[in-house]
PyMOL commands that place a pseudoatom at each C-alpha (Angstrom):
pseudoatom trace, name=CA, resn=UNK, resi=1, chain=A, elem=C, hetatm=0, pos=[16.305, -80.706, -262.613]
pseudoatom trace, name=CA, resn=UNK, resi=2, chain=A, elem=C, hetatm=0, pos=[18.312, -80.485, -265.834]
pseudoatom trace, name=CA, resn=UNK, resi=3, chain=A, elem=C, hetatm=0, pos=[18.250, -77.270, -267.814]
pseudoatom trace, name=CA, resn=UNK, resi=4, chain=A, elem=C, hetatm=0, pos=[16.135, -78.922, -270.516]
pseudoatom trace, name=CA, resn=UNK, resi=5, chain=A, elem=C, hetatm=0, pos=[13.541, -79.880, -267.908]
pseudoatom trace, name=CA, resn=UNK, resi=6, chain=A, elem=C, hetatm=0, pos=[13.134, -76.189, -267.032]
pseudoatom trace, name=CA, resn=UNK, resi=7, chain=A, elem=C, hetatm=0, pos=[11.646, -75.542, -270.495]
pseudoatom trace, name=CA, resn=UNK, resi=8, chain=A, elem=C, hetatm=0, pos=[7.866, -75.724, -270.304]
pseudoatom trace, name=CA, resn=UNK, resi=9, chain=A, elem=C, hetatm=0, pos=[4.784, -74.836, -272.315]
pseudoatom trace, name=CA, resn=UNK, resi=10, chain=A, elem=C, hetatm=0, pos=[2.792, -71.766, -271.299]
pseudoatom trace, name=CA, resn=UNK, resi=11, chain=A, elem=C, hetatm=0, pos=[0.049, -74.081, -269.996]
pseudoatom trace, name=CA, resn=UNK, resi=12, chain=A, elem=C, hetatm=0, pos=[2.584, -75.770, -267.706]
pseudoatom trace, name=CA, resn=UNK, resi=13, chain=A, elem=C, hetatm=0, pos=[3.931, -72.380, -266.601]
pseudoatom trace, name=CA, resn=UNK, resi=14, chain=A, elem=C, hetatm=0, pos=[0.431, -71.249, -265.633]
pseudoatom trace, name=CA, resn=UNK, resi=15, chain=A, elem=C, hetatm=0, pos=[0.007, -74.317, -263.392]
pseudoatom trace, name=CA, resn=UNK, resi=16, chain=A, elem=C, hetatm=0, pos=[3.442, -73.785, -261.838]
pseudoatom trace, name=CA, resn=UNK, resi=17, chain=A, elem=C, hetatm=0, pos=[2.659, -70.108, -261.176]
pseudoatom trace, name=CA, resn=UNK, resi=18, chain=A, elem=C, hetatm=0, pos=[-0.738, -70.910, -259.648]
pseudoatom trace, name=CA, resn=UNK, resi=19, chain=A, elem=C, hetatm=0, pos=[0.812, -73.469, -257.293]
pseudoatom trace, name=CA, resn=UNK, resi=20, chain=A, elem=C, hetatm=0, pos=[3.636, -71.097, -256.336]
pseudoatom trace, name=CA, resn=UNK, resi=21, chain=A, elem=C, hetatm=0, pos=[1.163, -68.306, -255.532]
pseudoatom trace, name=CA, resn=UNK, resi=22, chain=A, elem=C, hetatm=0, pos=[-0.818, -70.658, -253.277]
pseudoatom trace, name=CA, resn=UNK, resi=23, chain=A, elem=C, hetatm=0, pos=[2.445, -71.421, -251.477]
pseudoatom trace, name=CA, resn=UNK, resi=24, chain=A, elem=C, hetatm=0, pos=[3.047, -67.697, -250.958]
pseudoatom trace, name=CA, resn=UNK, resi=25, chain=A, elem=C, hetatm=0, pos=[6.014, -67.518, -253.312]
pseudoatom trace, name=CA, resn=UNK, resi=26, chain=A, elem=C, hetatm=0, pos=[6.897, -64.320, -255.143]
pseudoatom trace, name=CA, resn=UNK, resi=27, chain=A, elem=C, hetatm=0, pos=[6.932, -64.771, -258.924]
pseudoatom trace, name=CA, resn=UNK, resi=28, chain=A, elem=C, hetatm=0, pos=[9.218, -62.732, -261.177]
pseudoatom trace, name=CA, resn=UNK, resi=29, chain=A, elem=C, hetatm=0, pos=[9.139, -62.743, -264.963]
pseudoatom trace, name=CA, resn=UNK, resi=30, chain=A, elem=C, hetatm=0, pos=[11.305, -61.288, -267.683]
pseudoatom trace, name=CA, resn=UNK, resi=31, chain=A, elem=C, hetatm=0, pos=[11.519, -61.842, -271.395]
pseudoatom trace, name=CA, resn=UNK, resi=32, chain=A, elem=C, hetatm=0, pos=[13.562, -61.346, -274.514]
pseudoatom trace, name=CA, resn=UNK, resi=33, chain=A, elem=C, hetatm=0, pos=[14.948, -62.981, -277.596]
pseudoatom trace, name=CA, resn=UNK, resi=34, chain=A, elem=C, hetatm=0, pos=[18.288, -63.807, -275.913]
pseudoatom trace, name=CA, resn=UNK, resi=35, chain=A, elem=C, hetatm=0, pos=[19.930, -64.082, -279.323]
pseudoatom trace, name=CA, resn=UNK, resi=36, chain=A, elem=C, hetatm=0, pos=[23.745, -64.133, -279.025]
pseudoatom trace, name=CA, resn=UNK, resi=37, chain=A, elem=C, hetatm=0, pos=[23.509, -64.778, -275.301]
pseudoatom trace, name=CA, resn=UNK, resi=38, chain=A, elem=C, hetatm=0, pos=[26.037, -62.680, -273.364]
pseudoatom trace, name=CA, resn=UNK, resi=39, chain=A, elem=C, hetatm=0, pos=[27.063, -61.452, -269.899]
pseudoatom trace, name=CA, resn=UNK, resi=40, chain=A, elem=C, hetatm=0, pos=[24.528, -58.615, -270.009]
pseudoatom trace, name=CA, resn=UNK, resi=41, chain=A, elem=C, hetatm=0, pos=[21.772, -61.231, -270.218]
pseudoatom trace, name=CA, resn=UNK, resi=42, chain=A, elem=C, hetatm=0, pos=[23.217, -63.104, -267.234]
pseudoatom trace, name=CA, resn=UNK, resi=43, chain=A, elem=C, hetatm=0, pos=[23.255, -59.901, -265.177]
pseudoatom trace, name=CA, resn=UNK, resi=44, chain=A, elem=C, hetatm=0, pos=[19.634, -59.131, -266.109]
pseudoatom trace, name=CA, resn=UNK, resi=45, chain=A, elem=C, hetatm=0, pos=[18.581, -62.635, -265.038]
pseudoatom trace, name=CA, resn=UNK, resi=46, chain=A, elem=C, hetatm=0, pos=[20.544, -62.386, -261.787]
pseudoatom trace, name=CA, resn=UNK, resi=47, chain=A, elem=C, hetatm=0, pos=[18.962, -59.027, -260.892]
pseudoatom trace, name=CA, resn=UNK, resi=48, chain=A, elem=C, hetatm=0, pos=[15.501, -60.295, -261.841]
pseudoatom trace, name=CA, resn=UNK, resi=49, chain=A, elem=C, hetatm=0, pos=[15.861, -63.394, -259.649]
pseudoatom trace, name=CA, resn=UNK, resi=50, chain=A, elem=C, hetatm=0, pos=[16.867, -61.197, -256.690]
pseudoatom trace, name=CA, resn=UNK, resi=51, chain=A, elem=C, hetatm=0, pos=[13.337, -59.760, -256.685]
pseudoatom trace, name=CA, resn=UNK, resi=52, chain=A, elem=C, hetatm=0, pos=[11.503, -62.991, -255.896]
pseudoatom trace, name=CA, resn=UNK, resi=53, chain=A, elem=C, hetatm=0, pos=[11.404, -66.728, -255.333]
pseudoatom trace, name=CA, resn=UNK, resi=54, chain=A, elem=C, hetatm=0, pos=[10.728, -68.045, -258.825]
pseudoatom trace, name=CA, resn=UNK, resi=55, chain=A, elem=C, hetatm=0, pos=[12.079, -66.565, -262.062]
pseudoatom trace, name=CA, resn=UNK, resi=56, chain=A, elem=C, hetatm=0, pos=[10.109, -67.413, -265.189]
pseudoatom trace, name=CA, resn=UNK, resi=57, chain=A, elem=C, hetatm=0, pos=[11.622, -66.308, -268.496]
pseudoatom trace, name=CA, resn=UNK, resi=58, chain=A, elem=C, hetatm=0, pos=[9.667, -65.881, -271.707]
pseudoatom trace, name=CA, resn=UNK, resi=59, chain=A, elem=C, hetatm=0, pos=[11.860, -66.362, -274.770]
pseudoatom trace, name=CA, resn=UNK, resi=60, chain=A, elem=C, hetatm=0, pos=[10.611, -64.962, -278.061]
pseudoatom trace, name=CA, resn=UNK, resi=61, chain=A, elem=C, hetatm=0, pos=[10.076, -67.704, -280.637]
pseudoatom trace, name=CA, resn=UNK, resi=62, chain=A, elem=C, hetatm=0, pos=[11.838, -67.537, -283.995]
pseudoatom trace, name=CA, resn=UNK, resi=63, chain=A, elem=C, hetatm=0, pos=[8.579, -66.292, -285.548]
pseudoatom trace, name=CA, resn=UNK, resi=64, chain=A, elem=C, hetatm=0, pos=[8.286, -63.522, -282.978]
pseudoatom trace, name=CA, resn=UNK, resi=65, chain=A, elem=C, hetatm=0, pos=[11.924, -62.417, -283.368]
pseudoatom trace, name=CA, resn=UNK, resi=66, chain=A, elem=C, hetatm=0, pos=[11.587, -62.254, -287.168]
pseudoatom trace, name=CA, resn=UNK, resi=67, chain=A, elem=C, hetatm=0, pos=[8.464, -60.094, -286.802]
pseudoatom trace, name=CA, resn=UNK, resi=68, chain=A, elem=C, hetatm=0, pos=[9.743, -57.614, -284.225]
pseudoatom trace, name=CA, resn=UNK, resi=69, chain=A, elem=C, hetatm=0, pos=[13.446, -57.345, -285.066]
pseudoatom trace, name=CA, resn=UNK, resi=70, chain=A, elem=C, hetatm=0, pos=[12.778, -56.980, -288.795]
pseudoatom trace, name=CA, resn=UNK, resi=71, chain=A, elem=C, hetatm=0, pos=[16.455, -57.635, -289.543]
pseudoatom trace, name=CA, resn=UNK, resi=72, chain=A, elem=C, hetatm=0, pos=[17.645, -60.172, -292.102]
pseudoatom trace, name=CA, resn=UNK, resi=73, chain=A, elem=C, hetatm=0, pos=[19.150, -63.252, -290.511]
pseudoatom trace, name=CA, resn=UNK, resi=74, chain=A, elem=C, hetatm=0, pos=[17.535, -62.783, -287.104]
pseudoatom trace, name=CA, resn=UNK, resi=75, chain=A, elem=C, hetatm=0, pos=[17.322, -64.701, -284.988]
pseudoatom trace, name=CA, resn=UNK, resi=76, chain=A, elem=C, hetatm=0, pos=[20.842, -65.971, -285.358]
pseudoatom trace, name=CA, resn=UNK, resi=77, chain=A, elem=C, hetatm=0, pos=[20.328, -68.832, -282.891]
pseudoatom trace, name=CA, resn=UNK, resi=78, chain=A, elem=C, hetatm=0, pos=[17.224, -71.078, -283.279]
pseudoatom trace, name=CA, resn=UNK, resi=79, chain=A, elem=C, hetatm=0, pos=[14.601, -70.803, -280.515]
pseudoatom trace, name=CA, resn=UNK, resi=80, chain=A, elem=C, hetatm=0, pos=[15.225, -74.188, -278.905]
pseudoatom trace, name=CA, resn=UNK, resi=81, chain=A, elem=C, hetatm=0, pos=[18.909, -73.432, -278.389]
pseudoatom trace, name=CA, resn=UNK, resi=82, chain=A, elem=C, hetatm=0, pos=[18.176, -69.928, -277.088]
pseudoatom trace, name=CA, resn=UNK, resi=83, chain=A, elem=C, hetatm=0, pos=[15.681, -71.415, -274.614]
pseudoatom trace, name=CA, resn=UNK, resi=84, chain=A, elem=C, hetatm=0, pos=[18.260, -73.997, -273.508]
pseudoatom trace, name=CA, resn=UNK, resi=85, chain=A, elem=C, hetatm=0, pos=[20.945, -71.343, -272.974]
pseudoatom trace, name=CA, resn=UNK, resi=86, chain=A, elem=C, hetatm=0, pos=[18.589, -69.309, -270.780]
pseudoatom trace, name=CA, resn=UNK, resi=87, chain=A, elem=C, hetatm=0, pos=[17.452, -72.416, -268.896]
pseudoatom trace, name=CA, resn=UNK, resi=88, chain=A, elem=C, hetatm=0, pos=[21.071, -73.338, -268.139]
pseudoatom trace, name=CA, resn=UNK, resi=89, chain=A, elem=C, hetatm=0, pos=[21.547, -70.163, -266.091]
pseudoatom trace, name=CA, resn=UNK, resi=90, chain=A, elem=C, hetatm=0, pos=[21.397, -70.859, -262.350]
pseudoatom trace, name=CA, resn=UNK, resi=91, chain=A, elem=C, hetatm=0, pos=[19.090, -67.915, -261.610]
pseudoatom trace, name=CA, resn=UNK, resi=92, chain=A, elem=C, hetatm=0, pos=[16.371, -69.186, -263.970]
pseudoatom trace, name=CA, resn=UNK, resi=93, chain=A, elem=C, hetatm=0, pos=[13.687, -71.533, -262.687]
pseudoatom trace, name=CA, resn=UNK, resi=94, chain=A, elem=C, hetatm=0, pos=[11.527, -71.939, -265.795]
pseudoatom trace, name=CA, resn=UNK, resi=95, chain=A, elem=C, hetatm=0, pos=[11.567, -70.952, -269.461]
pseudoatom trace, name=CA, resn=UNK, resi=96, chain=A, elem=C, hetatm=0, pos=[8.881, -70.937, -272.122]
pseudoatom trace, name=CA, resn=UNK, resi=97, chain=A, elem=C, hetatm=0, pos=[8.726, -69.854, -275.755]
pseudoatom trace, name=CA, resn=UNK, resi=98, chain=A, elem=C, hetatm=0, pos=[6.143, -67.348, -276.947]
pseudoatom trace, name=CA, resn=UNK, resi=99, chain=A, elem=C, hetatm=0, pos=[5.010, -66.138, -280.378]
pseudoatom trace, name=CA, resn=UNK, resi=100, chain=A, elem=C, hetatm=0, pos=[3.582, -62.747, -279.374]
pseudoatom trace, name=CA, resn=UNK, resi=101, chain=A, elem=C, hetatm=0, pos=[5.378, -59.539, -280.342]
pseudoatom trace, name=CA, resn=UNK, resi=102, chain=A, elem=C, hetatm=0, pos=[5.036, -58.262, -276.769]
pseudoatom trace, name=CA, resn=UNK, resi=103, chain=A, elem=C, hetatm=0, pos=[4.685, -60.186, -273.487]
pseudoatom trace, name=CA, resn=UNK, resi=104, chain=A, elem=C, hetatm=0, pos=[1.346, -58.657, -272.446]
pseudoatom trace, name=CA, resn=UNK, resi=105, chain=A, elem=C, hetatm=0, pos=[-0.882, -61.614, -273.426]
pseudoatom trace, name=CA, resn=UNK, resi=106, chain=A, elem=C, hetatm=0, pos=[1.025, -64.026, -271.181]
pseudoatom trace, name=CA, resn=UNK, resi=107, chain=A, elem=C, hetatm=0, pos=[1.668, -61.429, -268.454]
pseudoatom trace, name=CA, resn=UNK, resi=108, chain=A, elem=C, hetatm=0, pos=[-2.123, -61.101, -268.107]
pseudoatom trace, name=CA, resn=UNK, resi=109, chain=A, elem=C, hetatm=0, pos=[-2.306, -64.862, -267.543]
pseudoatom trace, name=CA, resn=UNK, resi=110, chain=A, elem=C, hetatm=0, pos=[0.722, -65.412, -265.275]
pseudoatom trace, name=CA, resn=UNK, resi=111, chain=A, elem=C, hetatm=0, pos=[0.257, -62.151, -263.332]
pseudoatom trace, name=CA, resn=UNK, resi=112, chain=A, elem=C, hetatm=0, pos=[3.739, -62.102, -261.809]
pseudoatom trace, name=CA, resn=UNK, resi=113, chain=A, elem=C, hetatm=0, pos=[4.418, -60.089, -258.676]
pseudoatom trace, name=CA, resn=UNK, resi=114, chain=A, elem=C, hetatm=0, pos=[7.336, -58.450, -260.498]
pseudoatom trace, name=CA, resn=UNK, resi=115, chain=A, elem=C, hetatm=0, pos=[8.281, -58.124, -264.145]
pseudoatom trace, name=CA, resn=UNK, resi=116, chain=A, elem=C, hetatm=0, pos=[11.922, -57.213, -264.805]
pseudoatom trace, name=CA, resn=UNK, resi=117, chain=A, elem=C, hetatm=0, pos=[13.000, -55.242, -267.820]
pseudoatom trace, name=CA, resn=UNK, resi=118, chain=A, elem=C, hetatm=0, pos=[16.124, -53.407, -268.893]
pseudoatom trace, name=CA, resn=UNK, resi=119, chain=A, elem=C, hetatm=0, pos=[15.978, -49.735, -267.880]
pseudoatom trace, name=CA, resn=UNK, resi=120, chain=A, elem=C, hetatm=0, pos=[16.586, -48.795, -271.520]
pseudoatom trace, name=CA, resn=UNK, resi=121, chain=A, elem=C, hetatm=0, pos=[12.881, -49.503, -272.133]
pseudoatom trace, name=CA, resn=UNK, resi=122, chain=A, elem=C, hetatm=0, pos=[11.807, -47.060, -269.432]
pseudoatom trace, name=CA, resn=UNK, resi=123, chain=A, elem=C, hetatm=0, pos=[8.986, -46.922, -266.893]
pseudoatom trace, name=CA, resn=UNK, resi=124, chain=A, elem=C, hetatm=0, pos=[6.390, -46.607, -269.644]
pseudoatom trace, name=CA, resn=UNK, resi=125, chain=A, elem=C, hetatm=0, pos=[7.421, -49.759, -271.510]
pseudoatom trace, name=CA, resn=UNK, resi=126, chain=A, elem=C, hetatm=0, pos=[4.801, -51.923, -273.235]
pseudoatom trace, name=CA, resn=UNK, resi=127, chain=A, elem=C, hetatm=0, pos=[4.342, -54.097, -270.131]
pseudoatom trace, name=CA, resn=UNK, resi=128, chain=A, elem=C, hetatm=0, pos=[3.393, -51.179, -267.856]
pseudoatom trace, name=CA, resn=UNK, resi=129, chain=A, elem=C, hetatm=0, pos=[-0.297, -51.108, -268.761]
pseudoatom trace, name=CA, resn=UNK, resi=130, chain=A, elem=C, hetatm=0, pos=[-0.873, -54.791, -267.963]
pseudoatom trace, name=CA, resn=UNK, resi=131, chain=A, elem=C, hetatm=0, pos=[1.118, -54.631, -264.722]
pseudoatom trace, name=CA, resn=UNK, resi=132, chain=A, elem=C, hetatm=0, pos=[-0.876, -51.597, -263.537]
pseudoatom trace, name=CA, resn=UNK, resi=133, chain=A, elem=C, hetatm=0, pos=[-4.175, -53.397, -264.233]
pseudoatom trace, name=CA, resn=UNK, resi=134, chain=A, elem=C, hetatm=0, pos=[-3.571, -56.046, -261.590]
pseudoatom trace, name=CA, resn=UNK, resi=135, chain=A, elem=C, hetatm=0, pos=[-1.024, -54.343, -259.328]
pseudoatom trace, name=CA, resn=UNK, resi=136, chain=A, elem=C, hetatm=0, pos=[2.169, -55.977, -260.569]
pseudoatom trace, name=CA, resn=UNK, resi=137, chain=A, elem=C, hetatm=0, pos=[5.504, -54.240, -260.077]
pseudoatom trace, name=CA, resn=UNK, resi=138, chain=A, elem=C, hetatm=0, pos=[7.882, -53.236, -262.866]
pseudoatom trace, name=CA, resn=UNK, resi=139, chain=A, elem=C, hetatm=0, pos=[11.557, -53.589, -261.950]
pseudoatom trace, name=CA, resn=UNK, resi=140, chain=A, elem=C, hetatm=0, pos=[13.914, -51.737, -264.269]
pseudoatom trace, name=CA, resn=UNK, resi=141, chain=A, elem=C, hetatm=0, pos=[17.432, -53.174, -264.264]
pseudoatom trace, name=CA, resn=UNK, resi=142, chain=A, elem=C, hetatm=0, pos=[19.881, -50.278, -264.629]
pseudoatom trace, name=CA, resn=UNK, resi=143, chain=A, elem=C, hetatm=0, pos=[21.597, -50.225, -268.017]
pseudoatom trace, name=CA, resn=UNK, resi=144, chain=A, elem=C, hetatm=0, pos=[25.040, -49.923, -266.409]
pseudoatom trace, name=CA, resn=UNK, resi=145, chain=A, elem=C, hetatm=0, pos=[24.391, -53.340, -264.859]
pseudoatom trace, name=CA, resn=UNK, resi=146, chain=A, elem=C, hetatm=0, pos=[24.068, -54.840, -268.364]
pseudoatom trace, name=CA, resn=UNK, resi=147, chain=A, elem=C, hetatm=0, pos=[26.825, -53.000, -270.295]
pseudoatom trace, name=CA, resn=UNK, resi=148, chain=A, elem=C, hetatm=0, pos=[26.661, -55.105, -273.462]
pseudoatom trace, name=CA, resn=UNK, resi=149, chain=A, elem=C, hetatm=0, pos=[23.915, -55.816, -275.960]
pseudoatom trace, name=CA, resn=UNK, resi=150, chain=A, elem=C, hetatm=0, pos=[23.420, -58.023, -278.999]
pseudoatom trace, name=CA, resn=UNK, resi=151, chain=A, elem=C, hetatm=0, pos=[23.285, -54.858, -281.127]
pseudoatom trace, name=CA, resn=UNK, resi=152, chain=A, elem=C, hetatm=0, pos=[26.714, -53.832, -279.812]
pseudoatom trace, name=CA, resn=UNK, resi=153, chain=A, elem=C, hetatm=0, pos=[28.085, -57.292, -280.602]
pseudoatom trace, name=CA, resn=UNK, resi=154, chain=A, elem=C, hetatm=0, pos=[26.634, -57.102, -284.139]
pseudoatom trace, name=CA, resn=UNK, resi=155, chain=A, elem=C, hetatm=0, pos=[28.162, -53.638, -284.657]
pseudoatom trace, name=CA, resn=UNK, resi=156, chain=A, elem=C, hetatm=0, pos=[31.581, -54.854, -283.539]
pseudoatom trace, name=CA, resn=UNK, resi=157, chain=A, elem=C, hetatm=0, pos=[31.453, -57.823, -285.904]
pseudoatom trace, name=CA, resn=UNK, resi=158, chain=A, elem=C, hetatm=0, pos=[30.420, -55.589, -288.828]
pseudoatom trace, name=CA, resn=UNK, resi=159, chain=A, elem=C, hetatm=0, pos=[33.157, -53.045, -288.080]
pseudoatom trace, name=CA, resn=UNK, resi=160, chain=A, elem=C, hetatm=0, pos=[35.826, -55.764, -288.202]
pseudoatom trace, name=CA, resn=UNK, resi=161, chain=A, elem=C, hetatm=0, pos=[34.885, -56.904, -291.716]
for i in range(1, 161): cmd.bond("trace and resi %d" % i, "trace and resi %d" % (i + 1))
show_as sticks, trace
zoom trace
């Protein structure tokens, strides 16, 4: 499957997840804007994939990024290209774009066995409530495993001007 074929609609993801569950596969999800894709993102995806059989990644749409980042010029990379970059990573099985500010609406539908998040968001992150409702597990990827962030990259660029 080419990386572009890994990009699906949420409706397609729900069918894929349902089939995988029937086959006894462990589903892992994670999400983010993945703007200025970097090695920290790769490490997060690698660690997330290690927790299950299928890794599904929700990528915030351009609309969503503009609403939650509230920074001029964000996202830097258009949604389709961000989705393609994530899909090209070997650890990722499927990618979909979402407009919500937080992943809870689609987490309630997919109901992954595990949802991976950077430890910087903590055990009481926005996803916790939904995961607790149905018994999903939150996996926090240690920050030292993802030592770079888009914010750090932006700061470096600004400091060099």
